[in-house]
Rosetta silent file (secondary structure, phi, psi, omega in degrees, C-alpha in Angstrom):
SEQUENCE: MVRTQIQLTTDQAAQLKRLASASGRSMADLVREGVERLLRDLSGHSRSERMLQAARVFGTFTSGTRDLSNRHDDHFAEAAVERR
SCORE:     score description
SCORE:     0.000 S_00000001
   1 L     0.000  160.501  175.557   14.646    2.641   50.907 S_00000001
   2 L  -112.662  125.856  178.957   11.703    4.841   51.540 S_00000001
   3 L   -79.387  133.899  178.961   10.779    5.651   55.071 S_00000001
   4 L  -142.481  163.543 -177.850    7.016    5.310   55.761 S_00000001
   5 L  -120.531  136.353  175.835    4.758    5.212   58.747 S_00000001
   6 L  -129.308  159.328  177.461    2.025    2.580   59.325 S_00000001
   7 L  -115.560  127.208  179.345   -0.522    2.059   62.032 S_00000001
   8 L  -115.839  159.673  175.461   -1.057   -1.363   63.542 S_00000001
   9 L   -73.131  166.233  179.271   -3.579   -2.560   66.137 S_00000001
  10 H   -57.510  -44.534 -177.324   -2.219   -3.082   69.657 S_00000001
  11 H   -68.896  -41.527  178.330   -2.413   -6.821   69.150 S_00000001
  12 H   -62.055  -43.013  179.163   -0.640   -6.739   65.776 S_00000001
  13 H   -63.285  -41.711  179.756    2.153   -4.655   67.202 S_00000001
  14 H   -66.743  -44.561  178.071    2.612   -6.935   70.193 S_00000001
  15 H   -66.702  -39.304  177.234    2.699  -10.071   68.085 S_00000001
  16 H   -64.333  -38.496  176.744    5.038   -8.537   65.578 S_00000001
  17 H   -60.229  -48.502 -178.424    7.348   -7.402   68.384 S_00000001
  18 H   -63.001  -42.090 -179.293    7.413  -10.950   69.895 S_00000001
  19 H   -66.409  -39.113  175.409    8.064  -12.515   66.483 S_00000001
  20 H   -62.384  -46.580  178.734   10.872  -10.070   65.794 S_00000001
  21 H   -62.928  -42.183 -178.390   12.485  -10.796   69.107 S_00000001
  22 H   -67.982  -33.267 -175.755   12.130  -14.538   68.783 S_00000001
  23 H   -94.327   -5.149  178.771   13.577  -14.556   65.228 S_00000001
  24 L    73.437   22.522 -178.051   16.385  -12.043   65.913 S_00000001
  25 L  -118.742  162.043  177.000   15.024   -9.762   63.177 S_00000001
  26 L   -80.733  156.737  176.557   13.678   -6.182   63.279 S_00000001
  27 H   -61.079  -43.410 -176.908   10.006   -5.418   63.135 S_00000001
  28 H   -58.720  -42.929 -179.938   10.712   -3.332   60.010 S_00000001
  29 H   -62.174  -40.314 -179.317   12.328   -6.350   58.312 S_00000001
  30 H   -67.153  -41.053  178.053    9.361   -8.562   59.095 S_00000001
  31 H   -62.868  -42.711  177.754    6.941   -5.863   57.732 S_00000001
  32 H   -61.891  -40.239  177.116    9.009   -5.588   54.542 S_00000001
  33 H   -62.887  -42.564  179.254    8.877   -9.372   54.118 S_00000001
  34 H   -63.161  -41.357  176.780    5.086   -9.354   54.630 S_00000001
  35 H   -64.009  -42.124  178.117    4.661   -6.586   52.043 S_00000001
  36 H   -59.850  -46.315  179.843    6.864   -8.473   49.602 S_00000001
  37 H   -64.777  -39.649  178.989    4.820  -11.654   50.008 S_00000001
  38 H   -63.882  -50.038  178.947    1.547   -9.780   49.574 S_00000001
  39 H   -59.315  -40.301  178.810    2.819   -8.072   46.397 S_00000001
  40 H   -67.006  -44.332  178.362    4.073  -11.354   45.003 S_00000001
  41 H   -60.558  -43.264 -173.894    0.834  -13.157   45.830 S_00000001
  42 H   -78.356  -30.986 -176.156   -1.359  -10.507   44.353 S_00000001
  43 H  -114.924   14.623 -177.584    0.619   -9.862   41.191 S_00000001
  44 L   -65.499  -26.527 -178.381    2.226  -13.344   40.744 S_00000001
  45 L  -132.285  143.889  175.880    0.014  -14.346   37.815 S_00000001
  46 L   -74.574  169.550 -178.496   -1.443  -12.441   34.982 S_00000001
  47 H   -62.602  -44.067 -179.657   -5.178  -12.498   34.383 S_00000001
  48 H   -60.574  -37.661  179.010   -4.765  -14.925   31.487 S_00000001
  49 H   -66.470  -40.380  176.644   -2.665  -17.237   33.698 S_00000001
  50 H   -64.583  -37.735  179.068   -5.403  -17.175   36.380 S_00000001
  51 H   -65.342  -42.031  178.020   -8.075  -17.856   33.769 S_00000001
  52 H   -61.250  -45.530  179.388   -6.110  -20.852   32.509 S_00000001
  53 H   -62.384  -41.092  179.042   -5.668  -22.158   36.010 S_00000001
  54 H   -65.253  -39.909 -175.705   -9.369  -21.800   36.682 S_00000001
  55 H   -68.259  -24.734  179.670  -10.264  -23.560   33.413 S_00000001
  56 L   -66.109  -20.488 -179.286   -8.187  -26.631   34.454 S_00000001
  57 L   -96.141   -4.238  177.555  -10.805  -27.454   37.163 S_00000001
  58 L   -56.966  131.588  177.003  -13.796  -27.239   34.801 S_00000001
  59 L    81.113    2.370 -179.291  -15.653  -30.529   34.866 S_00000001
  60 L   -78.514  -31.635 -176.550  -13.752  -31.734   37.942 S_00000001
  61 L  -113.792  156.931  179.763  -16.661  -31.470   40.271 S_00000001
  62 L  -134.729  142.487  179.703  -20.284  -32.603   39.923 S_00000001
  63 L   -94.054  -15.761 -178.147  -23.415  -31.405   41.660 S_00000001
  64 L    85.112   -2.752  179.111  -25.329  -34.604   40.854 S_00000001
  65 L  -105.125  113.449 -169.570  -28.036  -32.495   39.221 S_00000001
  66 L   -74.766  -22.978 -178.518  -28.166  -33.283   35.507 S_00000001
  67 L  -108.375   21.108 -174.881  -30.183  -30.198   34.412 S_00000001
  68 L   -57.183  -41.250 -174.947  -28.363  -27.594   36.520 S_00000001
  69 L   -69.366  -31.834 -179.038  -27.093  -25.603   33.512 S_00000001
  70 L   -84.508  -31.322 -173.237  -30.541  -25.396   32.007 S_00000001
  71 L  -121.976   32.940 -178.569  -32.618  -24.844   35.190 S_00000001
  72 H   -57.654  -36.657 -179.229  -30.174  -23.019   37.463 S_00000001
  73 H   -69.378  -36.311  176.118  -32.659  -20.339   38.395 S_00000001
  74 H   -61.314  -46.151 -176.311  -35.251  -22.963   39.346 S_00000001
  75 H   -70.138  -32.792  176.654  -32.750  -24.794   41.513 S_00000001
  76 H   -70.706  -37.589  178.786  -31.604  -21.594   43.237 S_00000001
  77 H   -66.757  -38.572  178.082  -35.225  -20.672   43.962 S_00000001
  78 H   -64.391  -40.296 -178.367  -35.878  -24.176   45.357 S_00000001
  79 H   -66.892  -37.543 -178.616  -32.796  -23.917   47.561 S_00000001
  80 H   -63.997  -42.223  179.424  -33.915  -20.501   48.835 S_00000001
  81 H   -62.210  -42.833  179.701  -37.318  -21.922   49.749 S_00000001
  82 H   -64.389  -29.202 -177.006  -35.708  -24.854   51.589 S_00000001
  83 H   -72.150  -26.098 -174.945  -33.594  -22.503   53.691 S_00000001
  84 L   -71.379    0.000    0.000  -36.654  -20.695   55.104 S_00000001
């Protein structure tokens, strides 16, 4: 293992200490688990896998606007005017 130093907010440190006490684990163990989860989540899928996953939802939703792909700029401009 590599020893490192991190800085937490007062609230983060207090919550982590309570969680460690309640679970019977060390704060360091919980931090290692959190880092492991973050690394797994961020690097769990390759770019091509994420692109395929995104492609699976294409066509799943509808805006109800039939000419949206052709007149998207007009629709955005109209929406901006409506917000004012």
